[in-house]
N, C-alpha and C positions, 0 to 999 in steps of 0.2 A: 175098555176104556184106558187111555194112557195115563199113567201116574201124574197126578199135578205138579207143576213146577215147584221145587222147593226154595227156601231162603237163598241158599248159595247158588242155584240155578238162576234165580231172578237176579242177584248181584251180577253174575257173569254175563248174562244177556242185555241188561239195561244199564248197568252203572259203570262197567269196564268199557272204556273207548278204545278199541284197537286201533292203532295207527294214529292216535292223537299226538304222541310224541310227548316228551317231559316239558312240563310247564316251568317257567322260570322261578328258581329257587325251591321248587318241590323235587327234592332228591328221590322220595319214594311215595307213589301214591297208594291206590287201593290193592289190597291183597295181603296185608300183614296186620299184626296187632295194632301197630300205629303207623300213620303216615311219618315220614320224615322230611322236615323243612329246613333249609339253609339257614344257619344262625351265624354264619360268619366263617373264617377261616379254622376255627379250633371247634366249632360247637354245631349240633344239629339239634332242632325242636322235634321231639316226639309228640304227636297229637293224636288224640283217640276220642271217640264219641259213643256213648252207651245210653239206651232208652230202656226204661222200666214202665210196664203198663199194668194197670190194676186188672187182675183177673187172668193175666198172662204170666207176668214175672213174679207177682205177689197177691196175697189174698187181701179181701178188704179189712179183715180183722188184724191185720199185721201191726205190731207195735210201731208207731211212726218214727220213735226213736231209732228202732232198728232198721226201718226202712231208709232213714237218712244215712246211716252208716252205710248200708250195702249199695245205696246209689252211687256213694263216691267210691266205694271199695272195687266195684266192677271196673271202673275206669283206671283206678290206680294200679290194678291188677295187670291190664293191658300194658301201663307204663314199665311195670316191674318185668314183663316178658320182653321188653326191648332193652332192659338194663337202664333205664332212664330215671333221673332223679325228679321227683313231682315238684312243680312250681307255683301252678295257679289252675283254676278251672272256672268254667261257666255253667251256670245253671238255668234250665228252662223248666218251669214247674206249671202244670195245669191241674187245676182244682175245681170240683163241682161248686164250691162256696169257700168263702174267707173265713175258715175255721181257725181262729187264732191259737187256741190251746193245741190243736193238732200241728199247726205250723212250728210253734216253739219246740214242741218235741221233736219234730223232724229236724229241725236245724240244730238241735242240740247234739243229735246224733252224728249228723253230717259234719259238724264243726269240730267235734271231738276227734274224729278220724283225721280230718284236715290239719289241724293244729298238731297232732302226733307227727305228721309228716312236713310240716311247715309248708303246706300247700294252701295258697290264699284263693278265696272267692272273687274273682276279678270282674264280674258283670253276669248278666243273663236277662231273663224275661219271665214274667208271670201272665197267666191268663186264666179265664173260666173255661173249664172243661165239662161239658154236659155228660161225657161217657165215662167219667171216673177220673181218678188220679193219674197223671202221667208225668214222669220225670226224665228228664233228658239233661245228661251232663257232658261237657266237652272238656277234657283234661289236657294240660301242657306239662311236659317235662323236658329236661335237656340231658343230652349224652355227647361225650367227647367224639367228634368227626370220625366216623369210620369204626366206632366201637359199638354201635347198636347191635343187639341180638335180634336176628331176623329169623324166619322160617326156612330159609333157602340155602344155609351154609353147611348143612350136615353132610358127611360122607361116609360111604360104606365102612363097616366095622367100628363106627363110633358106638359107644354105650348110650343106653337110653335111661335117664333118671327122672325122678319126681320128687317134689317135695311133700312134706306133710302125709296126709292120709287121703284115700280116695273113697268116694261112694257115700259119704255122710251127708252131703248136701241133698242127694235124692232120698236118702234115709229119713232127713228130718222133713222133706216135702210130704213123702208117704205118711209119716206120723201125724203131721198137721191135717192131712186129708182123711184121717182115720182109718187107714189101711190095714193098721196093726197097732198094737200098744208096745210101749218101751217102759223099762222101769225109771225111776225118777232121774238119777244122774245120766243115764243113757239118753234119756229124752231131753233133757237140758243140754247136753253136749251135742246131740243131733240138731237142734233147733238153734244153738249157737252157730253151728257149722253153716246151716242154711241161711240165716238172717244176718250173721255177723262175720262173714269171711274177713280173713286178715291177709291184704296184699302183700306179696314177698318182695317188697321193694329192696330190702338189703340184701337179700340173696341175688336178685337180678343184677345189681350192681356190682356185687361180688363176683359174679360169673362172667363179666366182660373180659374178652381175651382168653377165655378158658372154653366156655360152651360154643359150640359151632351153629347151633340153632336152638330156638325156644319158643314156646307158646304157652299162654295160661289155659288151664283145664276148666273150660266154662260150659261146655257143650258135651262132655264125656270124652273119657280117655281115647276111645277108638276114633271118633270123629276128629278131635283136635290133633290126635298124631297123624290121622290122614291128611290133615294141611300141611304138616311138615314133609310127609312123604311125597306129595304132590309137588310142593315147591322145590325139593331137594331131588326129585326124581329117584326115590329108593324104596325098598321094601324094609319091613322090620318084624322082629320075632319078640314075642313078650313072654315071660315066664310068670304064669298066674300066681304061683306061690310067693313071688317076689314082690307082688304089688301091695303095698301097705294099706292095710284096712283096720277099722276100729274093732275092738272085741264085740260091741254091739251088732255090727254088720256081719261078722264072721259066725254069728249065731244064727242068721237066717239061712234058707236053703242056698246052695251054690249058685244055682240060675238066678236068684233074685240077686245076690252079691254081685255076679257078673254084669246083670242089666244095669244095676245102679252105677257100678264102676265106669262100664265102657260107654253107656248111652244116656247115663242120668244128668250129668251136668251139675253145675252150681258149686263146684269144688274149690275153684279159684286158686289151685296150686300151679306150681311151675313145672312143666314138662320140658325137659332140654336134652340135647345130644352133646357129647364130649368124647374126645379121644380115650382110648382105654388108659392111657398112660396119666391122665389127669385126675384120677380117683382121689389121691390125697389132697391135691388142690381143691378139689369140689367139696371135700368132707371138711376142709378147713374154712372154706367160705360159709358153709352151712352152719359150723360151729359159731362162727363170728355173727351170724345173722340170727342165731338162736332158732334155727328152724331144722328139723329132721329131712334128710334125704335117703332115697333108696335107688339102688340100680336095678331096674326092672327087665331090661333086655338089651337088644342091639339092632343096629342098621345093617342092611345088607343090600346088595345089588338085586335088581328086579323090581316088581310091583307086589303091592299088597300087604296084609298083616296076618300073621300066624301068632295064635296064643297057644302056648304049651301047658299042659297040667304036670304035675310032680312026677309022672310016668312018661313025660315026653310025648304024650298024645295031644293033637289037636284039639282045642276047645271051640265049640260051635258058638259063635257070637254074632250079634247083629252089629257089624261094624259101621254104623251110621251115627252121625253127630245127631244131637237133639236140633230139631228143625221147627221153625215157628210156623210153617205153612204145611208141615206134614204131620205134626202131633196135635192131637185135640185136647 
C-alpha cells in the first residue's frame, strides 16, 4: 500500500497553482510562514492563518484561558518568523454551545497576549460546532518593504541558530497524556511551554537585515529546518550537543529527547540562518529582545540533514515534520 498523502503533499498538489502567475498586490503567496501583500511603496503586510481543533491541537480539558493565549500565539509566531510587527487579527470560533464562562476565560487569555503586542481584534465569526471547539485566527502585521524574513534566502556556510529551548512543547504534551511523571517545577514549566508559548516578535524584528532565512519551530526542528533547506536549495549539519534543551528533557533517554526536539513540535521558537560574521549582532538582538539564542550548526551545499553527536558520529533521526495526516 502506498503511504497516504501528508499535509504538505496535499498543499503542494491542491492549493499551490502552478503557472497561475502573481496576483495584483500579492507579493508572496503560498509557501512561507506568511503571505506578503503590497502595502504601498514602503510597507508590506504579512498575513498568516492558523487553526486549532479540539482533539488534534488541544485536549478538551485544557484551561480555556491558556487556549486563548495559544490560539493567538501560534499566529504571532508566524509573524515573528517574518520579522513583522503585529497589528490586528480576525477570530473565527466554533463551539458546541454558548458557554459564557468558558468564553470569558478564553478571551481573557487571548486579549492579554494581544494587548502585550498592541494587536487589535478587528473582526471574525462565531458559529455552533457539533464536533467540538475549533479556533481559527488570521493575523496581520507589517514589515518594511523588502525586509521580511523568508525561508528562501539562506546561503551555504551560513550558521544556524535557534531561540530559547527545544523539545519542551512535546514534553508537556507527553506529560499531559500521562506517558510519564515530572516533578512539580518541571511539570509546570513543560505545561507552560506547551500551552502558553511566547512568540518571539522582538527577536524577529531585531533580525531584519541580519538573518538570511527564518521559520518558527512549530512542527519539530527537523521538519521545519527542511522547509528552509528546500526553499534555499541547501543541506545542513546540526551538532546535537549544541541544541538547547531544558534540564528536565535532558534527564530522559537520548532517543526520547531527539524525538521530541526533531519531530515533536509545539515549541514556537525561531530557527534562522545568518552569516558567520553576524554572531555579535545576533547576540545583541537577542539580548535586547530578552531571549536566549544558540548556534546549533551550519548550512552547506547539497541536500539533506546530518546530525552529529559529541564524537562527530551521525545520529539516526526521523527527519520529518509533524504531519496531521500521518500522525495519529
